[in-house]
DSSP file (Angstrom, degrees, kcal/mol; ACC not computed):
  #  RESIDUE AA STRUCTURE BP1 BP2  ACC     N-H-->O    O-->H-N    N-H-->O    O-->H-N    TCO  KAPPA ALPHA  PHI   PSI    X-CA   Y-CA   Z-CA
    1    1 A M              0   0    0      0, 0.0     2,-0.5     0, 0.0    42,-0.0   0.000 360.0 360.0 360.0 129.0   88.0  121.1   80.4
    2    2 A K        -     0   0    0      1,-0.0     2,-0.4     0, 0.0     0, 0.0  -0.759 360.0-143.2 -86.5 125.0   84.4  122.4   80.1
    3    3 A L        -     0   0    0     -2,-0.5     2,-0.2     4,-0.1    -1,-0.0  -0.735  12.7-160.5 -92.2 133.9   82.5  120.2   77.6
    4    4 A D     >  -     0   0    0     -2,-0.4     4,-2.2     1,-0.0     5,-0.2  -0.432  40.5 -87.8 -99.6-177.1   80.0  121.7   75.3
    5    5 A K  H  > S+     0   0    0      1,-0.2     4,-2.2     2,-0.2     5,-0.2   0.890 127.2  50.8 -60.3 -41.6   77.1  120.0   73.5
    6    6 A K  H  > S+     0   0    0      2,-0.2     4,-2.5     1,-0.2    -1,-0.2   0.908 108.4  52.5 -64.2 -41.9   79.3  119.0   70.5
    7    7 A D  H  > S+     0   0    0      1,-0.2     4,-2.5     2,-0.2    -1,-0.2   0.924 110.2  48.3 -59.3 -44.0   81.9  117.5   72.8
    8    8 A R  H  X S+     0   0    0     -4,-2.2     4,-2.6     1,-0.2    -1,-0.2   0.885 110.1  51.5 -64.5 -38.4   79.3  115.4   74.5
    9    9 A Q  H  X S+     0   0    0     -4,-2.2     4,-2.4     2,-0.2    -1,-0.2   0.902 110.0  50.1 -63.9 -40.2   77.9  114.3   71.1
   10   10 A I  H  X S+     0   0    0     -4,-2.5     4,-2.6     2,-0.2    -2,-0.2   0.939 111.8  47.5 -62.3 -47.3   81.4  113.3   70.1
   11   11 A L  H  X S+     0   0    0     -4,-2.5     4,-2.1     1,-0.2    -2,-0.2   0.912 112.3  49.1 -62.7 -43.2   81.9  111.3   73.3
   12   12 A E  H  X S+     0   0    0     -4,-2.6     4,-1.5     1,-0.2    -1,-0.2   0.932 113.1  47.2 -60.9 -45.6   78.6  109.6   73.0
   13   13 A A  H  X S+     0   0    0     -4,-2.4     4,-2.2     1,-0.2    -2,-0.2   0.895 111.9  49.6 -65.9 -40.2   79.2  108.6   69.3
   14   14 A L  H  < S+     0   0    0     -4,-2.6    -1,-0.2     1,-0.2    -2,-0.2   0.843 107.7  54.7 -68.7 -32.4   82.7  107.3   70.1
   15   15 A Q  H  < S+     0   0    0     -4,-2.1     3,-0.2    -5,-0.2    -1,-0.2   0.844 111.5  44.7 -68.7 -31.6   81.5  105.2   72.9
   16   16 A L  H  < S-     0   0    0     -4,-1.5    -2,-0.2     1,-0.2    -1,-0.2   0.866 139.6  -0.9 -77.2 -36.9   79.0  103.6   70.6
   17   17 A D    ><  +     0   0    0     -4,-2.2     3,-1.0    -5,-0.1    -1,-0.2  -0.663  57.8 175.5-157.7  93.8   81.5  103.1   67.8
   18   18 A A  T 3  S+     0   0    0     -3,-0.2    -4,-0.1     1,-0.2    -3,-0.1   0.553  78.6  69.3 -77.5  -7.1   85.1  104.3   68.2
   19   19 A R  T 3  S+     0   0    0     -5,-0.1    -1,-0.2     2,-0.1     3,-0.1   0.570  72.2 109.3 -88.2  -8.7   86.0  102.7   64.9
   20   20 A Q  S <  S-     0   0    0     -3,-1.0    -3,-0.0    -7,-0.2     2,-0.0  -0.351  78.2-103.6 -67.9 149.5   84.1  105.2   62.8
   21   21 A S     >  -     0   0    0      1,-0.1     4,-2.5     4,-0.0     5,-0.2  -0.336  20.6-122.6 -70.5 153.5   86.1  107.7   60.8
   22   22 A L  H  > S+     0   0    0      1,-0.2     4,-2.8     2,-0.2     5,-0.2   0.831 113.7  56.9 -65.8 -30.4   86.4  111.2   62.0
   23   23 A A  H  > S+     0   0    0      2,-0.2     4,-2.1     1,-0.2    -1,-0.2   0.942 109.6  43.8 -64.1 -47.0   84.9  112.4   58.7
   24   24 A A  H  > S+     0   0    0      2,-0.2     4,-2.0     1,-0.2    -2,-0.2   0.903 115.1  49.4 -64.9 -40.6   81.8  110.2   59.2
   25   25 A L  H  X S+     0   0    0     -4,-2.5     4,-2.0     1,-0.2     5,-0.2   0.920 110.3  50.6 -63.6 -44.0   81.5  111.3   62.8
   26   26 A G  H  X>S+     0   0    0     -4,-2.8     5,-3.1     1,-0.2     4,-2.3   0.884 108.1  52.7 -61.4 -39.3   81.9  115.0   61.8
   27   27 A K  H  <5S+     0   0    0     -4,-2.1    -1,-0.2     3,-0.2    -2,-0.2   0.915 110.2  48.4 -62.8 -43.0   79.1  114.6   59.2
   28   28 A R  H  <5S+     0   0    0     -4,-2.0    -1,-0.2     1,-0.2    -2,-0.2   0.874 119.4  38.0 -64.1 -37.5   76.8  113.1   61.8
   29   29 A I  H  <5S-     0   0    0     -4,-2.0    -2,-0.2     2,-0.2    -1,-0.2   0.682 116.1-108.9 -91.4 -18.8   77.5  115.9   64.3
   30   30 A G  T  <5S+     0   0    0     -4,-2.3     2,-0.3     1,-0.3    -3,-0.2   0.808  76.0 119.2  95.2  33.8   77.7  118.8   61.9
   31   31 A L      < -     0   0    0     -5,-3.1    -1,-0.3    -6,-0.1    -2,-0.2  -0.944  64.2-109.7-127.5 151.7   81.4  119.5   61.9
   32   32 A S     >  -     0   0    0     -2,-0.3     4,-2.7     1,-0.1     5,-0.2  -0.328  36.5-107.4 -70.4 162.4   84.1  119.4   59.2
   33   33 A Q  H  > S+     0   0    0      1,-0.2     4,-2.7     2,-0.2     5,-0.2   0.912 120.7  49.1 -60.6 -43.6   86.7  116.7   59.4
   34   34 A P  H  > S+     0   0    0      0, 0.0     4,-2.2     0, 0.0    -1,-0.2   0.910 112.6  47.8 -63.0 -39.4   89.5  119.2   60.4
   35   35 A A  H  > S+     0   0    0      2,-0.2     4,-2.2     1,-0.2    -2,-0.2   0.899 113.0  49.0 -65.7 -39.8   87.2  120.6   63.2
   36   36 A M  H  X S+     0   0    0     -4,-2.7     4,-2.6     2,-0.2     5,-0.2   0.928 110.2  50.7 -65.1 -44.7   86.3  117.1   64.3
   37   37 A S  H  X S+     0   0    0     -4,-2.7     4,-2.5     1,-0.2    -2,-0.2   0.908 110.7  49.6 -58.9 -43.0   90.0  116.1   64.4
   38   38 A E  H  X S+     0   0    0     -4,-2.2     4,-2.3     2,-0.2    -1,-0.2   0.912 111.5  48.0 -64.5 -43.4   90.9  119.2   66.5
   39   39 A R  H  X S+     0   0    0     -4,-2.2     4,-2.4     2,-0.2    -2,-0.2   0.926 113.1  47.4 -64.0 -44.8   88.1  118.5   69.0
   40   40 A V  H  X S+     0   0    0     -4,-2.6     4,-2.4     1,-0.2    -2,-0.2   0.915 111.2  52.1 -63.8 -41.9   89.0  114.9   69.4
   41   41 A R  H  X S+     0   0    0     -4,-2.5     4,-2.8    -5,-0.2    -1,-0.2   0.917 110.6  47.8 -59.2 -43.8   92.7  115.8   69.8
   42   42 A K  H  X S+     0   0    0     -4,-2.3     4,-2.2     2,-0.2     6,-0.3   0.895 110.7  51.2 -65.3 -40.0   91.8  118.3   72.5
   43   43 A L  H  <>S+     0   0    0     -4,-2.4     6,-1.7     2,-0.2     5,-1.7   0.881 113.0  46.6 -64.2 -37.3   89.6  115.8   74.3
   44   44 A E  H ><5S+     0   0    0     -4,-2.4     3,-1.3     4,-0.2    -2,-0.2   0.940 112.6  48.5 -68.2 -47.6   92.5  113.3   74.2
   45   45 A E  H 3<5S+     0   0    0     -4,-2.8    -2,-0.2     1,-0.3    -1,-0.2   0.839 109.6  53.0 -63.0 -33.4   95.1  115.8   75.4
   46   46 A A  T 3<5S-     0   0    0     -4,-2.2    -1,-0.3    -5,-0.2    -2,-0.2   0.550 115.2-116.9 -79.2  -6.6   92.8  116.9   78.3
   47   47 A G  T < 5S+     0   0    0     -3,-1.3    -3,-0.2    -4,-0.3    -2,-0.1   0.562  84.5 118.8  82.5   7.5   92.5  113.3   79.4
   48   48 A V  S   <S+     0   0    0     -5,-1.7     2,-0.7    -6,-0.3    -4,-0.2   0.932  78.9  45.3 -69.6 -45.3   88.7  113.2   78.7
   49   49 A I  S    S-     0   0    0     -6,-1.7    -2,-0.3    -9,-0.2    -1,-0.2  -0.896  72.9-179.6 -95.8 114.5   89.3  110.4   76.2
   50   50 A E        -     0   0    0     -2,-0.7     2,-0.3     1,-0.3    -1,-0.1   0.688  54.8 -55.3 -90.3 -19.9   91.7  108.1   77.9
   51   51 A G        -     0   0    0      2,-0.0     2,-0.3    -4,-0.0    -1,-0.3  -0.965  47.8 -99.0 164.8-178.5   92.1  105.6   75.1
   52   52 A Y        +     0   0    0     -2,-0.3     2,-0.3    -3,-0.1    -3,-0.0  -0.953  40.6 154.4-131.0 148.2   90.4  103.2   72.7
   53   53 A G        -     0   0    0     -2,-0.3     2,-0.4     2,-0.0   -35,-0.2  -0.964  37.7-100.3-162.3 177.4   90.0   99.5   72.9
   54   54 A A        -     0   0    0     -2,-0.3     2,-0.6     2,-0.0    -2,-0.0  -0.899  26.5-130.8-110.3 138.0   88.0   96.4   71.9
   55   55 A R        -     0   0    0     -2,-0.4     2,-0.4     2,-0.0    -2,-0.0  -0.802  30.8-156.8 -83.7 122.6   85.5   94.6   74.2
   56   56 A V        -     0   0    0     -2,-0.6     2,-1.1     5,-0.0     3,-0.1  -0.857  19.6-126.4-107.8 134.9   86.4   91.0   74.1
   57   57 A N    >>  -     0   0    0     -2,-0.4     3,-0.8     1,-0.2     4,-0.6  -0.698  25.5-161.1 -75.5 103.3   84.0   88.1   74.8
   58   58 A L  G >4>S+     0   0    0     -2,-1.1     5,-2.6     1,-0.3     3,-1.2   0.853  85.3  55.6 -61.7 -38.4   86.2   86.4   77.4
   59   59 A S  G >45S+     0   0    0      1,-0.3     3,-1.3     3,-0.2    -1,-0.3   0.827 100.6  61.2 -65.2 -28.1   84.4   83.0   77.2
   60   60 A A  G <45S+     0   0    0     -3,-0.8    -1,-0.3     1,-0.3    -2,-0.2   0.705 107.2  45.0 -69.9 -18.8   85.2   83.0   73.5
   61   61 A I  G <<5S-     0   0    0     -3,-1.2    -1,-0.3    -4,-0.6    -2,-0.2   0.175 129.4 -92.2-110.6  17.0   88.9   83.0   74.3
   62   62 A G  T < 5S+     0   0    0     -3,-1.3     2,-0.9     1,-0.2    -3,-0.2   0.603  85.5 128.2  90.7  12.1   88.7   80.4   77.0
   63   63 A V      < +     0   0    0     -5,-2.6    47,-0.2     1,-0.2    -1,-0.2  -0.832  25.2 164.7-101.8  97.0   88.2   82.6   80.1
   64   64 A G        +     0   0    0     -2,-0.9     2,-0.4    46,-0.6    46,-0.2   0.616  48.3  60.5 -94.7 -13.9   85.2   80.9   81.6
   65   65 A L  E     -A  109   0A   0     44,-2.6    44,-3.5    -7,-0.1     2,-0.4  -0.934  53.2-168.6-121.4 139.0   85.1   82.2   85.2
   66   66 A M  E     -A  108   0A   0     67,-0.5    67,-3.0    -2,-0.4     2,-0.4  -0.972  12.7-169.1-118.3 139.4   84.7   85.7   86.6
   67   67 A A  E     -AB 107 132A   0     40,-2.4    40,-3.0    -2,-0.4     2,-0.6  -0.979  17.6-151.5-130.3 142.5   85.3   86.4   90.2
   68   68 A I  E     -AB 106 131A   0     63,-3.1    63,-2.4    -2,-0.4     2,-0.5  -0.967  21.7-168.7-107.3 122.0   84.6   89.4   92.4
   69   69 A I  E     -AB 105 130A   0     36,-3.0    36,-2.8    -2,-0.6     2,-0.4  -0.955   9.0-156.9-119.8 122.9   87.1   89.5   95.3
   70   70 A R  E     -AB 104 129A   0     59,-3.1    59,-2.3    -2,-0.5     2,-0.4  -0.824  13.3-161.0 -96.9 135.5   86.7   91.8   98.2
   71   71 A I  E     -AB 103 128A   0     32,-2.6    31,-3.6    -2,-0.4    32,-1.9  -0.965  11.3-167.2-124.7 131.5   89.9   92.6  100.1
   72   72 A E  E     + B   0 127A   0     55,-2.8    55,-1.5    -2,-0.4     2,-0.3  -0.972  27.6 148.5-113.8 126.8   90.3   93.9  103.6
   73   73 A T  E     - B   0 126A   0     -2,-0.5     2,-0.2    53,-0.2    53,-0.1  -0.854  45.2 -92.2-145.2 177.9   93.8   95.1  104.5
   74   74 A T    >>  -     0   0    0     51,-0.5     3,-1.0    -2,-0.3     4,-0.6  -0.465  44.7-102.7 -88.3 169.2   95.7   97.7  106.6
   75   75 A H  T >4 S+     0   0    0      1,-0.3     3,-1.0     2,-0.2     4,-0.5   0.863 123.3  59.4 -60.3 -34.7   96.7  101.1  105.3
   76   76 A A  T 3> S+     0   0    0      1,-0.2     4,-0.5     2,-0.1    -1,-0.3   0.759 101.6  55.5 -65.3 -24.6  100.2   99.7  104.9
   77   77 A G  H <> S+     0   0    0     -3,-1.0     4,-2.5     1,-0.2    -1,-0.2   0.613  84.6  84.0 -83.8 -12.3   99.0   97.0  102.5
   78   78 A I  H <X S+     0   0    0     -3,-1.0     4,-2.3    -4,-0.6    -1,-0.2   0.937  93.1  42.3 -60.4 -51.7   97.3   99.4  100.1
   79   79 A R  H  > S+     0   0    0     -4,-0.5     4,-2.2     1,-0.2    -1,-0.2   0.884 113.4  54.3 -63.2 -38.3  100.4  100.2   98.0
   80   80 A K  H  X S+     0   0    0     -4,-0.5     4,-2.2     1,-0.2    -1,-0.2   0.913 109.5  48.0 -61.5 -42.2  101.4   96.6   98.1
   81   81 A Y  H  X S+     0   0    0     -4,-2.5     4,-3.2     2,-0.2     5,-0.2   0.922 108.4  53.1 -65.9 -43.1   98.1   95.5   96.7
   82   82 A I  H  X S+     0   0    0     -4,-2.3     4,-1.9     1,-0.2    -1,-0.2   0.926 111.3  46.9 -59.6 -43.6   98.1   98.1   93.9
   83   83 A A  H  X S+     0   0    0     -4,-2.2     4,-1.0     1,-0.2    -1,-0.2   0.906 113.1  49.6 -62.6 -41.2  101.5   96.9   92.8
   84   84 A L  H >X S+     0   0    0     -4,-2.2     4,-1.1     1,-0.2     3,-0.7   0.923 108.0  53.0 -64.2 -45.0  100.3   93.3   93.0
   85   85 A F  H >< S+     0   0    0     -4,-3.2     3,-0.7     1,-0.2     6,-0.3   0.907 106.2  53.8 -56.3 -43.3   97.1   94.1   90.9
   86   86 A E  H 3< S+     0   0    0     -4,-1.9    -1,-0.2     1,-0.2    -2,-0.2   0.780 109.6  48.4 -65.2 -26.2   99.2   95.6   88.2
   87   87 A Q  H << S+     0   0    0     -4,-1.0    -1,-0.2    -3,-0.7    -2,-0.2   0.680  94.7  83.8 -85.9 -19.0  101.3   92.4   87.9
   88   88 A M    X<  -     0   0    0     -4,-1.1     3,-1.3    -3,-0.7    -1,-0.1  -0.765  59.6-162.2 -95.0 114.0   98.4   90.0   87.8
   89   89 A P  T 3  S+     0   0    0      0, 0.0    -1,-0.2     0, 0.0    19,-0.1   0.756  89.3  65.0 -64.5 -22.3   96.9   89.5   84.3
   90   90 A E  T 3  S+     0   0    0     17,-0.1    18,-2.6     2,-0.0     2,-0.7   0.753  81.1  91.2 -70.5 -23.5   93.7   88.0   85.8
   91   91 A V  E <   +C  107   0A   0     -3,-1.3    16,-0.2    -6,-0.3     3,-0.1  -0.641  45.8 169.0 -79.2 113.7   92.9   91.3   87.5
   92   92 A L  E     +     0   0A   0     14,-2.9     2,-0.3    -2,-0.7    -1,-0.2   0.829  67.7   4.4 -90.5 -39.0   90.7   93.3   85.2
   93   93 A E  E     -C  106   0A   0     13,-1.5    13,-2.5     2,-0.0     2,-0.4  -0.994  56.3-170.4-147.1 146.0   89.6   96.1   87.6
   94   94 A A  E     -C  105   0A   0     -2,-0.3     2,-0.5    11,-0.2    11,-0.2  -0.954   8.7-169.7-140.1 121.7   90.5   97.1   91.1
   95   95 A D  E     -C  104   0A   0      9,-2.8     9,-2.3    -2,-0.4     2,-0.5  -0.939  18.0-140.2-113.1 129.5   88.5   99.7   93.0
   96   96 A R  E     -C  103   0A   0     -2,-0.5     7,-0.3     7,-0.2     2,-0.3  -0.778  36.8-177.9 -83.9 128.6   89.6  101.2   96.3
   97   97 A V        -     0   0    0      5,-2.2     2,-0.2    -2,-0.5    -2,-0.0  -0.782  26.6-114.0-129.2 166.0   86.4  101.5   98.3
   98   98 A T  S    S+     0   0    0     -2,-0.3     3,-0.3     2,-0.0     2,-0.2  -0.511  73.6  48.1 -91.1 167.4   85.1  102.8  101.6
   99   99 A G  S    S-     0   0    0      1,-0.2    -2,-0.1    -2,-0.2     0, 0.0  -0.629 114.0 -30.3 102.4-162.0   83.6  100.5  104.3
  100  100 A E  S    S+     0   0    0     -2,-0.2    -1,-0.2   -28,-0.1     2,-0.2   0.895 123.8  64.5 -60.8 -42.4   84.9   97.3  105.7
  101  101 A D        -     0   0    0     -3,-0.3   -29,-0.3     1,-0.1     3,-0.1  -0.488  62.6-161.2 -83.3 154.3   86.7   96.3  102.5
  102  102 A C  S    S+     0   0    0    -31,-3.6    -5,-2.2     1,-0.3     2,-0.3   0.731  75.3  21.4-100.3 -32.9   89.6   98.3  101.0
  103  103 A F  E     -AC  71  96A   0    -32,-1.9   -32,-2.6    -7,-0.3     2,-0.5  -0.981  53.3-158.0-137.1 147.5   89.4   96.9   97.5
  104  104 A I  E     -AC  70  95A   0     -9,-2.3    -9,-2.8    -2,-0.3     2,-0.4  -0.996  25.4-168.8-120.6 122.9   86.8   95.3   95.2
  105  105 A V  E     -AC  69  94A   0    -36,-2.8   -36,-3.0    -2,-0.5     2,-0.5  -0.925  15.4-152.5-120.4 133.7   88.6   93.4   92.4
  106  106 A R  E     -AC  68  93A   0    -13,-2.5   -14,-2.9    -2,-0.4   -13,-1.5  -0.926  22.4-173.0-105.7 124.2   87.2   91.9   89.3
  107  107 A C  E     -AC  67  91A   0    -40,-3.0   -40,-2.4    -2,-0.5     2,-0.5  -0.907  21.5-145.1-122.1 145.5   89.2   88.9   88.0
  108  108 A A  E     -A   66   0A   0    -18,-2.6     2,-0.4    -2,-0.4   -42,-0.2  -0.947  23.3-169.7-107.0 125.7   89.0   86.8   84.8
  109  109 A I  E     -A   65   0A   0    -44,-3.5   -44,-2.6    -2,-0.5   -45,-0.2  -0.959  18.9-165.6-124.5 130.5   89.9   83.1   85.5
  110  110 A S  S    S+     0   0    0     -2,-0.4   -46,-0.6   -47,-0.2    -1,-0.1   0.919  76.9  15.6 -78.6 -45.6   90.5   80.4   82.9
  111  111 A E  S >> S-     0   0    0    -48,-0.1     3,-1.3     1,-0.1     4,-1.0  -0.929  76.2-114.7-131.8 150.5   90.4   77.3   85.0
  112  112 A P  H >> S+     0   0    0      0, 0.0     4,-1.0     0, 0.0     3,-0.7   0.862 116.0  57.1 -53.6 -38.1   89.1   76.6   88.6
  113  113 A Q  H 3> S+     0   0    0      1,-0.2     4,-1.4     2,-0.2     5,-0.1   0.783  98.9  61.1 -66.8 -24.3   92.6   75.8   89.8
  114  114 A D  H <> S+     0   0    0     -3,-1.3     4,-2.4     1,-0.2    -1,-0.2   0.829  96.3  60.6 -68.2 -30.6   93.7   79.3   88.6
  115  115 A L  H <X S+     0   0    0     -4,-1.0     4,-3.0    -3,-0.7     5,-0.2   0.909 101.8  52.2 -62.3 -41.0   91.2   80.8   91.1
  116  116 A E  H  X S+     0   0    0     -4,-1.0     4,-2.6     1,-0.2    -1,-0.2   0.923 110.3  48.2 -61.1 -44.1   93.0   79.1   94.0
  117  117 A R  H  X S+     0   0    0     -4,-1.4     4,-2.2     2,-0.2    -2,-0.2   0.909 113.3  47.4 -62.3 -43.4   96.3   80.6   92.8
  118  118 A V  H  X S+     0   0    0     -4,-2.4     4,-2.5     2,-0.2    -2,-0.2   0.933 113.0  47.8 -65.2 -46.5   94.8   84.1   92.4
  119  119 A V  H  X S+     0   0    0     -4,-3.0     4,-1.7     1,-0.2    -2,-0.2   0.919 111.9  50.5 -62.1 -43.3   93.1   84.0   95.8
  120  120 A D  H  < S+     0   0    0     -4,-2.6     4,-0.3    -5,-0.2    -1,-0.2   0.910 111.2  48.6 -61.0 -42.0   96.3   82.8   97.5
  121  121 A A  H >< S+     0   0    0     -4,-2.2     3,-0.9     1,-0.2    -1,-0.2   0.907 113.8  46.2 -63.8 -41.5   98.3   85.6   95.9
  122  122 A L  H >< S+     0   0    0     -4,-2.5     3,-0.7     1,-0.2    -1,-0.2   0.722 104.3  62.9 -75.6 -20.2   95.7   88.2   96.9
  123  123 A A  T 3< S+     0   0    0     -4,-1.7     3,-0.4     1,-0.2    -1,-0.2   0.478  76.3  91.6 -82.8  -1.2   95.5   86.9  100.5
  124  124 A Q  T <  S+     0   0    0     -3,-0.9    -1,-0.2    -4,-0.3    -2,-0.1   0.740  97.5  28.3 -69.8 -21.4   99.1   87.6  101.3
  125  125 A Y  S <  S-     0   0    0     -3,-0.7   -51,-0.5     1,-0.2     2,-0.3   0.366 129.3 -15.3-119.0   3.9   98.4   91.1  102.7
  126  126 A G  E    S-B   73   0A   0     -3,-0.4     2,-0.2    -4,-0.2   -53,-0.2  -0.989  83.4 -53.2 177.4-178.3   94.9   90.8  104.1
  127  127 A A  E     -B   72   0A   0    -55,-1.5   -55,-2.8    -2,-0.3     2,-0.4  -0.571  46.7-160.2 -81.9 140.0   91.6   88.9  104.2
  128  128 A V  E     -B   71   0A   0     -2,-0.2     2,-0.4   -57,-0.2   -57,-0.2  -0.932  12.2-165.4-122.2 147.1   89.8   88.1  101.0
  129  129 A T  E     -B   70   0A   0    -59,-2.3   -59,-3.1    -2,-0.4     2,-0.4  -0.998  17.3-157.9-127.6 126.3   86.2   87.2  100.2
  130  130 A T  E     -B   69   0A   0     -2,-0.4     2,-0.4   -61,-0.2   -61,-0.2  -0.875  13.5-179.5-114.0 136.1   85.5   85.6   96.8
  131  131 A S  E     -B   68   0A   0    -63,-2.4   -63,-3.1    -2,-0.4     2,-0.4  -0.998  22.2-136.0-128.1 135.3   82.3   85.5   94.8
  132  132 A L  E     -B   67   0A   0     -2,-0.4     2,-0.5   -65,-0.2   -65,-0.3  -0.735  23.3-122.3 -87.8 139.8   81.9   83.8   91.4
  133  133 A V        -     0   0    0    -67,-3.0   -67,-0.5    -2,-0.4     3,-0.1  -0.707  22.8-172.8 -83.0 123.4   79.9   85.7   88.9
  134  134 A L        -     0   0    0     -2,-0.5     2,-0.3     1,-0.4    -1,-0.2   0.880  68.8 -24.6 -81.3 -42.7   77.0   83.7   87.6
  135  135 A S        -     0   0    0      3,-0.0    -1,-0.4   -69,-0.0     3,-0.1  -0.970  48.0-134.4-161.1 166.2   76.1   86.2   84.8
  136  136 A S        +     0   0    0     -2,-0.3     3,-0.1    -3,-0.1    -3,-0.0  -0.723  25.5 172.6-127.9  80.3   76.4   89.9   84.0
  137  137 A P  S    S+     0   0    0      0, 0.0     2,-0.4     0, 0.0    -1,-0.1   0.734  72.9  39.2 -67.0 -21.5   72.9   91.0   82.8
  138  138 A V        +     0   0    0     -3,-0.1     2,-0.4     2,-0.0    -3,-0.0  -0.970  65.6 165.0-131.6 118.4   73.9   94.7   82.6
  139  139 A R        +     0   0    0     -2,-0.4     2,-0.3    -3,-0.1    -3,-0.0  -0.991   9.9 165.3-132.0 123.1   77.4   95.8   81.4
  140  140 A K        -     0   0    0     -2,-0.4     2,-0.3     3,-0.0     3,-0.1  -0.957  31.8-131.3-134.1 153.3   78.0   99.4   80.4
  141  141 A V        -     0   0    0     -2,-0.3  -126,-0.0     1,-0.1    -2,-0.0  -0.682  54.1 -79.5 -90.2 158.9   81.0  101.5   79.8
  142  142 A A        -     0   0    0     -2,-0.3     2,-0.4     1,-0.1    -1,-0.1  -0.341  61.2-159.8 -56.3 138.8   81.1  104.9   81.6
  143  143 A T    >>  -     0   0    0      1,-0.1     4,-0.8    -3,-0.1     3,-0.6  -0.946  34.4-139.4-132.4 146.5   78.9  107.1   79.6
  144  144 A V  H 3> S+     0   0    0     -2,-0.4     4,-1.9     1,-0.2     5,-0.1   0.644  99.5  76.5 -72.9 -14.0   78.3  110.8   79.1
  145  145 A L  H 3> S+     0   0    0      1,-0.2     4,-1.1     2,-0.2    -1,-0.2   0.900  93.1  50.4 -62.2 -39.6   74.6  110.1   79.1
  146  146 A A  H <4 S+     0   0    0     -3,-0.6     4,-0.5     1,-0.2     3,-0.4   0.899 109.0  51.3 -65.2 -39.4   74.7  109.7   82.9
  147  147 A A  H >X S+     0   0    0     -4,-0.8     3,-1.2     1,-0.2     4,-0.5   0.847 101.7  62.0 -65.7 -33.1   76.5  113.0   83.3
  148  148 A R  H >< S+     0   0    0     -4,-1.9     3,-1.0     1,-0.3    -1,-0.2   0.868  98.8  55.9 -60.9 -36.2   73.9  114.7   81.1
  149  149 A H  T 3< S+     0   0    0     -4,-1.1    -1,-0.3    -3,-0.4    -2,-0.2   0.644 105.0  52.7 -73.4 -13.6   71.2  113.8   83.7
  150  150 A T  T <4 S+     0   0    0     -3,-1.2    -1,-0.2    -4,-0.5    -2,-0.2   0.499  86.5 105.1 -98.6  -4.8   73.1  115.5   86.5
  151  151 A E    <<        0   0    0     -3,-1.0    -3,-0.0    -4,-0.5     0, 0.0  -0.461 360.0 360.0 -76.7 147.8   73.5  118.9   84.6
  152  152 A A              0   0    0     -2,-0.1    -1,-0.1     0, 0.0    -3,-0.0   0.443 360.0 360.0 -84.1 360.0   71.4  121.8   85.7
């Protein structure tokens, strides 16, 4: 799907506040509510908008540790790991990467003893290296603003 200026404005506005009404969003962008609804529907159907959600402060719900776990495995272990990641509620993100490691996994851990359980589970198909996150001074969602800077 080729995005025009209005589509990009819609995406930017929804990333800042996905709870705003389509009527209010349309007024800001200069489209009627029916036109806005149609554009958002097309963006959803095309897979440009994958979903909507809430950002949760994990420490406020008792999840006090974040860990970045690098995993090195064989090619045969890749599918096994993907299935394992999907089953583990502690796994927030898993990226398949190039280089020595095969995956970089971001985990949310409630208690220190849970980290041991998670590391043991992830070590069953390959070598793991674990780092605890001290802080996250920059956190962003993927943004159309970055794509704008790469356009000719």
